[in-house]
Every structure is written in structure tokens, then in C-alpha cells.
N, C-alpha and C positions, 0 to 999 in steps of 0.2 A: 482530461484526457485529450489525446492528439486523434484527430480524423482526417483522412485523406479520401475525397470523394471524386468520382469521374463522371461528368455527364457530357455528352458529345453533342447534343442537339437541343433546340429551344426548349422542347417539352421538358426534357432532362433537366435543363437549368432551372426552370420553375419548380418542378416536384423536389429536386434536391435542395433548393433555397428554403422551401418550407420544412423540409427535414431538418435542415442546419438550425432555423429558428426552434424547431421543437427539442433538438438536442441541447441547445443553448439554455433552454427553459429547464432542462433535466440535470445540466452539468455546467454549472457557473464557470468552471476552469477550460471549458471547450476551446481548443484551439484547432483552426481548419486550414488546410492547404487543399487546392483542387484545380482540376481541369473543368471549366464551366463556363458561365456567362454573367452577364451584367447583374442579374437577379441574385446569383449566389454571391457575387461581389458586394452587392448591397447588404447581404446577411451578414458579411464579416469574415475575415481571415485572408489569405494570400492567394490570388489568382495565379496560377503557373503558366496557363494555355487557355485562350479564348475557344469556345465551341464553333465559333464561325471559322476557325482553322482546321477544323475536324468534321464538318458536316458534309462528308462525300457518301452518297448512296448510289447503289446500281453498280452492276459488273464495269462498265466504261469509265465512269467518273473514279472509282477506286484504283481502276488500272492507270489511268491518267494522272492520279495523285499518288501513285505508290510510293514514291521517293519521300514526299511529305508525310504520308501517313507513318512510315517506317521511322521517320526522324522525330515525329510527335511520340512514338511509342519508345523510343529511345530516352527521350525527355521525361517522360513519364516514369520509366523504371528508376531513372537516376534521382528525379525527385522524391520518390517513395523511400529509395534507399537511404538518402540523406536524411529525411524527415523522421524515419523510423516511426511511423503512427502506431497507435494502439489497434487501429482498425482501418481497413480499406474498404470504402462503401461505393460499389458501383450501381450505376443507374442507368437501367436499359442499355442501348448501343452496344450489343452483343459482339459484332465483329471485332471491335477493338477490346471492349473489357474482357471477354474472355481469354485473350493473350495475355493480359495484364494479370488476371487471376492466376493462371499457370505460374507465371514469374513470381508473384508475391508469395504463393504456397511453397514452391519449391525452392526458392533462393531467399526470400526474406522470412519465412515462417511467420507471417502476420496474418491473423484472423481476416478472412474476406466475407463480407455480407454483400448480398444482391438486393437493392430495392428496384421493383418493377421488373418483373422477370422477362427474360427473352422470350419471344413467341414461339417456342418450339413446339408447342401444341398445334400450330399452323404448318410448319415445315422445319427442317433440320432437326428432327427428333433425336438424331445421333449425339446431339450436343449434351444431353443428359450425362454422358460419360464425363465430360468436362466438368459439369456442374457438381458432380458426384464426388470428383478428385480435388476440387480446388475451391468450392465455395461452401463455406461453413454454415450459413443462414440464408435462407431466401425468404423475402418478404413480398407477396404477391397482392396485386391490387384488382384482380378480377376473381370472382367468387368461383367459377369453374375450374381455376387452375388447381386449387387444392386437391379436388378429386382427381385430375389429370396425372399430378405429380405422385399422388398416393398410389397410383396404378403402376407407376415405375419405381414404386418403393423409395421415394425420396420425400422427406417430411419437409413442409413449408408452412409459412403462416400467412393466412390471409388478414391484411391489415384495414381494409377498406379502400376506397376509391378516392384519389385526389381531386377529381371533378366533382364529386359530392360536396367536398370541403371548399372548393373554389366558388360554387354555386351558392352555397350556404353563406360564404363570407360577403359575395356579392349582394345578397338579399340583406343582409345586415347593414350594409354601408351605401346602398344605391343611392346615386346623386339625382337619377331621372325617375319621377314616380311612374309607377305602371299606368300605361294608357296616355302618358304625355310624349313619348318618343315620337320624334319627327313631326309634330303637329306644327308644320311651318305654314299654312294657311293655303298651301298649293293644291296637293292631293292627300292633305293630312287625314281626312276622313276615310279614305280607302282601307280596307284592311290590307294587312302586308303580307307578302310572300318573301321570306328570306333566302337568299342564294349564298351558301357556302361552298364556294369552288374549289377549295384546296389551300395549301399554304406554299406551294412551290410554283414557279413560272410555268413549268411544264404542265402542271395540274391546270392552271387558270387556262392556258393556251387550248388544251383539249376538252375541257368541260364546260368553260363557261359560255361559248357560243350557244350550244345547244340548249343549255340550260335557261337562258335568256330568251331563245326563240319560243319554248315552251312556255315559259312564265308570261310572257309578253302576250300570248294568245288569248289572255283573260284581262280586258282593259279595265273591268271593274275592280281589279286588285292592283296593288302599287308593288313594285319590285325594289329591293335594296338588297345591295352586295355587300357582304361583310368582309372587309379588307383584311388579310392577314399580317401579322407582324413582320417587319423586314421588307414588305413589298411597298409600291408607289401607286398612287391612283392611276398613273399614265399605264402600269403594269396591266391594268383591268381596261381602261378606255380603249387601247389598241386591239380589243378582241370584242367590241361592244358594236362594232359596225356602224357607228355614228348615232346610236341610241343613247337617249338621255336617262340614264339610270343612276341613283344616289349609290355612292360607295363611302362606307362608314368605317373609320379605324378606330380600335380600342373601345368599340361598344358592341361587341358581338352578343354579350348576354343580354344587354338592353334590347337589340334587336330581336332575339329569340323570345324574350319575355313578352314582345308587343306583336308577334307575328302570329298570323293565322295557319300558315302552312309553310314548309320549307323544302327546298332542294339541296341535298348534302352531298358532298363527296364522302367516300369511306374514311374512318379513322375516329379521332377522340370526338370530333364533331358530331357524328351521330349519336353518341351516347349524350352528349351536353343538349342536343336537341330533345332527346328523350327526357331528359332530367327536367326541362321546362314544358313537358307533355305538348310540344308541337308536332302534329302529324306531318310526317316527311316522306320524301322518295329518296332513296340512296342511289345516286348515280355516278358512275366512274368510268371513264373512257380509257381503253388502252390501244395503242397501236396493235394492228394484227388481231382484231377483237376475238375471232373464232379460235387461234391458236392459244390465247390466253386461257379461254375457257378449257380447251383440250388440256392444257397444263395444270388449271387449277382442279379439274376433275381426277386426274390421275397422280398428281404429285403432292398435292396438299392435302393435310389431314382434316382441317377445319371445315365444317359443313357450310359456314356462312363467312362473309367479308366484313360485316358491319357488327360492332360491339354490341349493338341492341340485341340482335338475334342470336349472338353468341352466348350472351349473358341469359337470355330468355330461354335458350334451347330450342326455339322454333322460330318460324318465319313470322315476324311481328312486322316488318317492314320490308317493302319490295325492293330487291337489289338488282338494278339495271347496270351491269358492268359487262366489259368485254363485248362479246357479240350482241348481247342483250341492251346495249346502249344505244338509243336512236332517239331522235326528237319526237318520232310518233309515240314511242312507249313512255316517254317522260310526259309528254302531253296528256296521254290516256290516263295514266296513274294520277298526275296532278289533278286532271278533271274529277275523277273518282274523289279524292281528297276533298276537293273544293264543294262539291255538290251531294256528297253522300253522307248525311251525319251518322247513321248507323256504323259506317265503315270508319269514320275517323273515332267514334267511341270505342270501337274493337281495338284499335290500335292504341288508344290511350288507357285501355284496360291492360294491353300487353306491357306499356310502359310502367304501368303501376307495380307490376310484377317485378319487372327489372329493378325499379327503386326498393322495392322491399329485399329483393336478393343482395343489392349492394351494401345496405346497412346505413348506419349513422355517420356523420362527419367524424373526423379524427384520425384519418389514415397516418399523417405524419406524426402524431404524438404517439399512436401505438407503436409505430415503427421505431421511433427514437426510444421509447421504453424498452422494448425488446432488444434492441442494441445494447444499450447500457445494462441491462440486465446480464446480457449474455457475457459480456467483458467484464463484469464484476464477479 
């Protein structure tokens, strides 16, 4: 069968590539064309447009690149029209993908499947109308999404979470033994505090200085920064104020596996940290913090910003964002995690509940099986 996939960001490229490999395992004749990235290209098929030409987020970047976005959309429509796939598979990236879904259903009459739901449970709930009209099957990766969509009379399938799969694969193939990470003879015996300050330059600029100040208040621990894909060491050094802190790239899981505690920005990293059972502080700085909190309280539907708390359905980790983000608060919460064993155990008990709710590895395989079953 012929599959057309659209992933507009690095995380989508990863998850879509795993889905492609799972589809190949089920369908020996699978033929792929896609908007995506290097990992999807490595999985096989024809890359039409790279996601680095598509990753525009926020009102201002979207407006500044409106002409490019419209050109990409025209290119995508034409590629689907000429390829005539058996199914179009959308991966997250809702601003672009929902427009394509409408075109595919109304003009091409091709089935549309969505892998990794748009976060309409947080905001833009009105998008459910578009999903009902133009998306045939939805495959969710967060367990609470099934109840949310059921409340809107829209059936979906929970297939598991790709982060569970990724960490299981890492543990099977790890190159560095647990306990051997960064044992370089300098400060190697000190327990580690991991700093995951985000994946974008703006996040590094606003989060890293305060996170470093808080973590370096505890000299009996060693700080290590997880470098994000696509960034360079200099992107971190310029925000360290001359302090000598290690930055490691491509080793985030090894860092988490060997860390005592972590400071983490919101996003998938909070869930990955929980899956390694590392106590954490979620901290995310926004310009105009008080306004951010006002907008969040009055316009967002989600009670939390971190996946850990959203999946657990309660406050498992502290969320210091917007007006609550400060060096003083981060340091106070970090001190509690470093020096209060009972508090650490309470957080890890919450993690265990999240791990239970997420279920076993195999999200890509389950999604691929359901896609092929629906097409047959």
C-alpha cells in the first residue's frame, strides 16, 4: 500500500519514522512519500519537504513566514494529489495538518489517519469539528485523551506512548553502563543534577541562567546540561556567565539514568524524566509571567502544563512557570528534593502510577496494525 505522512517538527520526525518501520514490518509492499526529516528519510521512501523548512511556531514567526507556509501547503497538496496514496497519516503539527486533512477529505476522498493527537484538550477545543469532519481515525499517545474525546462523542484509540518505546529500546542497547556516566576523574563521584532547559534557543535563553543559579547553590552536586538536537555548545555557553558546566549531546537518556535530581522545562522531557524515576522540578519562564498565568487560568482547559501531572491527574511534580518561575522558588524546591527522602519517595510513587497508566512498549506497532486493519 501507499502511505503519505506529514511531520513538521523533530519529535514528529522521530515518531513517524518508528511508525514507518512498523508499517514496513506489517506491509512488505509499503511505499512512502512524506514531509518529514532525516529519521523518516533513513526509514525509506521519498522525502518531499524537510521539516526544518516547516517548524514555525508562535504568532510572530508564523506571520513572518506566511508566504513560505502557504507555499509548503500547496506543495503538499500537489504531492498527495499526484501520489494518490491509500492513506494520509498526519503526525501532530495541527496548524498545518488540519488544513491538509480538509483538502484530502473534500478534494481527494482519501482516508485520513492522525497519529499523536492535537492538544485540543489544552486549548482550541473547537478543532473537534474539523477532526470529526476530516479525520477518519485518531491514534492517541496519552491515556487521558480517550476519556476527553469520548466526552465529545469522538471515538479514538490509545496505542501507548512513544517515549515508553524509546526508553525501552535505549535500555536494551545502552552503550554506557549505569553508574559509569561521566566518571572522568574530576568530579565524577559527585551525584548529578541534570538540567534540561528546552530544545529551542528562546527556551535556553530564558530558562538556563536561573536553573544554573539554583543548581550551583549546591556544590556537593555536579551539574550537567543536556544539549538539544540541532543546537551547539556555544548556544549554552553564552548563557552560563562564565561558569564551567558540562554540556552533553545525544546522551540525554544516559544523563537521566545516572542523575539524582533534575530541573526540566515543560514538554516530553518531563515525562522522560519520570520514566527514569528521577525527582524533578518543572520550570518554564515566559515573558510577562503574571499575564501568562492569567491567560492560562482563563483560556486553557488543562489543569497542568507538565505531562507527568496531566497523566497522573494530580500534582506529582511542582510546576514553576510564568509568575511562579524564579531563582528563589527553583532553589527551594530543589533543596527539598535533594534533602528530603520522604518527599522524593512520594514523587517517585506518583511516577510509578504514571508508568502504570502509560502501559507497555509497542505504540508504533499497535498504531501500524490498526492503520492496516482499517485500510483492509
